[in-house]
C-alpha positions in Angstrom: 114.8 30.5 -62.5 115.2 26.5 -62.5 115.5 25.1 -65.6 114.3 21.3 -65.8 115.9 19.4 -69.0 113.3 17.7 -71.0 113.7 14.1 -71.4 112.4 12.4 -74.5 112.3 8.6 -74.9 111.4 7.1 -78.3 109.3 4.0 -78.5 109.7 1.8 -81.3 107.4 -1.2 -82.1 109.1 -4.2 -83.2 107.3 -6.5 -85.6 107.4 -10.2 -84.6 109.2 -12.6 -86.7 107.1 -13.8 -89.6 107.2 -16.7 -92.1 105.6 -16.8 -95.3 103.8 -20.4 -95.3 102.5 -21.9 -98.5 101.6 -25.3 -99.7 99.1 -27.3 -101.8 95.9 -28.9 -100.6 95.4 -32.4 -101.2 91.4 -33.1 -101.8 89.5 -34.7 -104.4 87.7 -31.6 -104.9 88.6 -28.2 -106.1 88.4 -26.1 -102.9 89.1 -22.7 -104.8 87.2 -19.8 -103.1 87.3 -21.7 -99.7 89.2 -20.2 -96.9 91.7 -21.8 -94.4 91.5 -20.3 -91.0 94.9 -20.5 -88.8 94.3 -19.9 -85.1 96.7 -19.8 -82.4 94.7 -20.3 -78.9 97.6 -18.9 -76.9 97.6 -15.6 -78.1 94.2 -15.5 -79.9 95.7 -14.6 -83.1 93.8 -15.6 -86.2 94.1 -15.2 -89.7 92.7 -16.6 -93.1 94.2 -17.6 -96.4 92.1 -18.0 -99.6 92.5 -21.0 -101.6 93.3 -20.9 -105.2 93.7 -24.0 -107.5 94.2 -26.2 -104.3 97.1 -24.0 -103.0 97.4 -21.3 -100.5 99.9 -18.6 -99.1 99.9 -16.8 -96.0 102.2 -14.6 -93.5 102.0 -16.0 -90.1 103.9 -15.1 -86.9 106.5 -17.6 -86.4 107.0 -19.8 -82.9 103.3 -20.4 -82.8 101.1 -23.4 -82.9 98.1 -23.2 -85.1 94.8 -25.2 -85.5 93.6 -25.2 -89.2 90.2 -25.3 -90.3 88.1 -25.1 -93.5 85.7 -22.3 -93.2 82.3 -23.0 -94.7 83.1 -26.5 -95.8 80.7 -28.8 -94.0 81.6 -31.8 -96.2 85.1 -31.2 -95.5 87.5 -31.5 -92.6 91.3 -30.5 -92.5 93.3 -34.0 -91.5 96.6 -32.4 -90.3 94.8 -29.7 -88.4 97.6 -28.5 -86.1 100.6 -27.0 -87.3 103.7 -25.5 -85.7 105.9 -22.6 -87.3 109.2 -22.2 -85.7 111.2 -20.7 -88.7 111.0 -17.4 -90.7 111.2 -17.0 -94.3 109.3 -19.5 -96.9 107.9 -22.4 -95.0 106.2 -25.3 -97.1 103.2 -26.6 -95.5 101.0 -29.1 -97.5 97.5 -29.7 -96.2 95.1 -32.8 -96.7 91.4 -32.5 -96.6 89.0 -35.0 -96.2 85.5 -35.1 -98.0 82.6 -36.7 -96.3 79.6 -38.2 -98.2 76.7 -38.4 -96.2 73.5 -40.3 -96.3 70.6 -39.6 -93.8 69.3 -42.5 -91.7 65.6 -41.8 -90.2 62.9 -43.6 -88.3 61.2 -44.1 -85.0 62.6 -44.8 -81.3 60.3 -47.7 -80.3 59.9 -49.1 -76.8 60.1 -46.1 -74.3 57.7 -44.1 -72.6 57.6 -40.3 -73.5 59.4 -39.6 -70.3 61.8 -42.1 -71.0 62.2 -40.9 -74.5 62.8 -37.1 -73.5 65.7 -38.1 -71.3 67.3 -40.7 -73.6 70.5 -39.8 -75.3 71.5 -41.7 -78.3 74.8 -41.8 -80.0 76.2 -42.9 -83.3 80.2 -43.6 -82.5 82.5 -44.7 -85.6 84.4 -47.7 -85.1 87.2 -46.1 -86.6 88.7 -42.7 -86.0 86.9 -40.1 -88.0 86.8 -36.5 -87.9 83.1 -36.0 -88.3 80.9 -36.6 -85.5 76.9 -37.3 -86.1 74.4 -35.7 -84.1 70.9 -37.3 -83.7 67.8 -35.0 -84.0 64.8 -36.2 -82.0 61.3 -34.9 -82.8 59.0 -36.9 -80.5 59.6 -40.4 -81.2 60.8 -39.7 -84.7 64.7 -39.2 -85.1 67.0 -38.6 -88.0 70.8 -38.8 -88.0 73.3 -37.7 -91.0 76.0 -40.4 -91.3 78.8 -40.8 -93.4 78.4 -43.4 -96.3 80.0 -47.0 -95.7 81.3 -45.9 -92.1 80.1 -48.4 -89.4 78.9 -46.8 -86.1 78.2 -48.3 -82.9 74.6 -47.0 -81.4 74.8 -46.3 -77.8 72.3 -45.1 -75.3 72.5 -43.5 -72.2 69.9 -42.4 -69.3 67.8 -45.3 -70.3 68.4 -48.0 -67.6 65.9 -50.5 -67.8 66.0 -51.0 -71.5 68.5 -52.6 -74.0 68.9 -51.6 -77.5 68.1 -54.5 -80.2 70.2 -52.7 -82.7 73.9 -52.1 -81.9 75.5 -51.1 -85.0 74.6 -49.5 -88.5 76.3 -49.1 -91.8 74.6 -47.5 -94.8 75.6 -46.2 -98.4 72.4 -44.6 -98.9 69.5 -42.8 -97.4 67.3 -45.2 -95.5 64.6 -45.7 -93.0 65.5 -47.8 -89.7 63.7 -47.6 -86.4 65.8 -47.6 -83.1 64.2 -50.4 -81.0 64.5 -50.8 -77.2 63.7 -54.0 -75.3 62.9 -54.0 -71.6 65.6 -55.8 -69.4 64.6 -58.7 -67.4 63.2 -57.9 -63.8 63.5 -60.2 -61.0 61.6 -60.6 -57.8 62.8 -59.1 -54.5 61.5 -60.6 -51.4 61.9 -58.5 -48.2 63.3 -60.5 -45.1 62.7 -58.1 -42.0 64.3 -58.7 -38.8 62.2 -57.3 -35.7 58.9 -57.2 -37.5 56.8 -58.9 -40.1 56.0 -58.3 -43.5 52.5 -57.5 -42.4 54.1 -54.8 -40.1 55.4 -53.3 -43.3 52.3 -53.2 -45.4 52.0 -49.5 -45.6 56.0 -49.0 -45.5 57.2 -47.4 -48.4 60.4 -49.0 -50.1 62.9 -47.0 -52.1 65.4 -48.8 -54.2 68.4 -46.4 -55.8 70.6 -47.6 -58.2 73.9 -46.7 -57.2 75.1 -46.4 -60.6 72.3 -44.3 -62.4 70.7 -43.1 -59.1 67.4 -43.7 -60.7 64.9 -44.3 -57.7 62.3 -47.2 -57.7 59.5 -46.8 -55.2 57.2 -49.6 -53.8 54.3 -49.5 -51.3 54.5 -52.4 -49.2 57.0 -55.3 -49.3 54.8 -57.4 -52.1 55.4 -57.3 -55.7 59.0 -55.7 -55.8 60.8 -56.4 -59.0 64.0 -54.8 -60.3 66.5 -55.3 -63.0 70.1 -56.4 -62.4 72.3 -53.7 -60.5 73.2 -52.6 -57.2 70.7 -50.7 -55.1 70.9 -48.7 -51.9 67.6 -49.2 -49.9 65.5 -46.9 -47.7 62.2 -47.7 -45.7 59.9 -45.0 -44.6 56.3 -45.0 -43.3 57.0 -48.2 -41.2 54.9 -47.1 -38.2 56.8 -47.8 -35.0 59.8 -49.6 -36.7 62.7 -47.7 -37.7 65.0 -49.0 -40.3 68.5 -50.0 -39.1 72.0 -49.7 -41.3 71.2 -52.0 -44.4 73.6 -53.2 -47.0 73.4 -52.6 -50.7 71.1 -55.0 -52.3 72.9 -56.6 -55.5 70.9 -58.2 -57.9 72.6 -60.6 -60.8 70.2 -62.0 -63.1 68.2 -64.0 -60.3 65.4 -63.3 -57.8 67.0 -62.1 -54.5 66.2 -61.9 -50.8 66.7 -58.3 -49.1 67.6 -58.6 -45.3 66.4 -55.4 -43.6 
């Protein structure tokens, strides 16, 4: 009878090297009861530390880089929000937490049609580096936004191509009402100068000008009464009877009436 010797292998699990990380929380408020979350994106490791008397202690695997955030602290943000633990044993890592004080600015968005209002994106960007990023809330033509008190913000708009903002900056210490006003950009006459036919021949033609930056299209029937704001446009012509448009250069309008040769 053949005897096969049994082979046993012992598998042991080795715990990684840990560090006991502790430190003080620098903040104007007592953050007792809040939690700090330490997260390593490379491994997905996450662990929380409870704050007591503005200090904390937590055991963390070493040789990792952690993002640090404050749970449930809408009015606070961790300033030194990335730490690397390379050693074991006791590690001191003090953390600074910034407190935000807010005010609410609300009002109406004026000067845009309903369609333009729906597509408009309005941002409030601080003129200095801040942790908090405001988000504007639209409700029809009404808006509201929560801003940090005393911080100056640039007001920026996108997806609004034929309008300029009348107000470009805002700073507030208190809740306030302020409308965001758009004014129409100046439009300039565009004269069609056709080769091989006359404007009368193009009376039923459809001209489409496409802004090369925004890709916004402007369509006109016939060659009269074409007005566009400054910008660079490609142009196409259809429904021009027996006449076929040849290669046409882009049209550049620079704060003046412009002739387009087609």
